[in-house]
N, C-alpha and C positions, 0 to 999 in steps of 0.2 A: 707548648712547652712549658713545664711549670716553672723551672729556674735553670740556672746555668749547672748546678749540680746533676740534674737530670740529664741535660745535654752531654755533659762529660761521662756519665755512666753510659749513655747510648754510644758515644764516640769510642769509648774503651771496649764495648761489646763488639762494635763493628771492627775494630783493630785486632781484637782476639780471634774472631772469624776469619778474616783475610790473612792474618799472620799464619794461622793453622793451614790455610788452604796453600800459602806460598811455600810453607815447609814441605807440604806433601808433594808439590810440583817439583821442588828442588830434589827430593829424595827420589823422585821419580827418575830423575835424569841419572842419578848414581845407579839405581837397579837396571836401567836400560844400558848402560855401560857395562855391568856385569852379565848382560845378556838375559836377565830376567825380566822378560818383556810382560809377563802376566802381572808380575808384582807392580812393575812400572805402571801398567794401566790401572791396577787397582788403586794405587796412589793417586792417579790423575783423577778416579772417580771419587775417592776421599776428598781430595782437594776441591772438586766441583761441589760436593755436598757443603762443606765448609763455606766455600765462597758464596753459595746460594743463601747462607744464613747471614753473611755480611750485606749481601745485596738487599736482602728483606729489611735489615736495619736501615740501610741507606734510603731505601725507598720510603719508610716511615718518617725519616727525616725530611726528605723531599715534600711528601705529603703535608707534614706539619707547617713547613715553609709556605707551601701553596695555599694553605688555609688561614695564613697569617698568624699562625702560632709560633712562628720561628724567631729566634733572636734577632735583634737590630744589627749585630755585627757578626761576622763569620769567625769564630774563634780559630786559633792555630791548632787546636786540637783536632777540630772537624777537617781541616786542611790535610793534616797528617793522616788521619783515618782514610780520607779519599786517596791520598798518595799510596797508601799501602794497598788499597784496593786495585788501583792502576798497576802497581807493581806485581801484585799477585797474578794478574791477569797476563802480564807479560811473561812471568815465570812459567805460566801453563803453556803459553805458545811455545816457548823454549823447550819445556820438558816433550812436547808432542813431536816437534822437530827433531830433537836429540834421538828420540825413541827410534823414529824412522832412520836416521842417519846410522845409528849403531846397528839396527837391523840389517841395513844394506851392507854396512862394513863386515859384519860377521858373516853374512852370506858369500861375500866376495873372498874373505878369509877361507871359508869352507871350500869354495871352488879351487882356491889356488893350492890348498893342501890336499885336494882329492887326486 
C-alpha cells in the first residue's frame, strides 16, 4: 500500500459497496412486507452484487497485508469498513428470513379469508 491516503480511499470504497448492499437488504424487507416478493428478491440480488464489490476490495486489502505491503497498524477506518461488511451480511440474512415469514403470513391470511 503506497500510503495512508490510499488505504483510506480503499476503505471508503469498501464502505460504499457494503453500505449499498445493506440498504438493498433492508429495502428488501419492506418490499416483502408489502407482499412484493419479486421486488424483494431483486433487491437481495442487487445487494449481493454490491456486497461482492465490497468483498473484492476486502480481499485486495488482505492480499496486500499478506504480501507485507500492509500498514503497521490497523486504522479505525478499516475496522469500521469491516464492521459495515459484517452488518450488511446480517441484514441479508434478516431480509431472506423476513421474506419467508411474510410469504407464510400472507398465505395464512389468504386461507383465513377464503
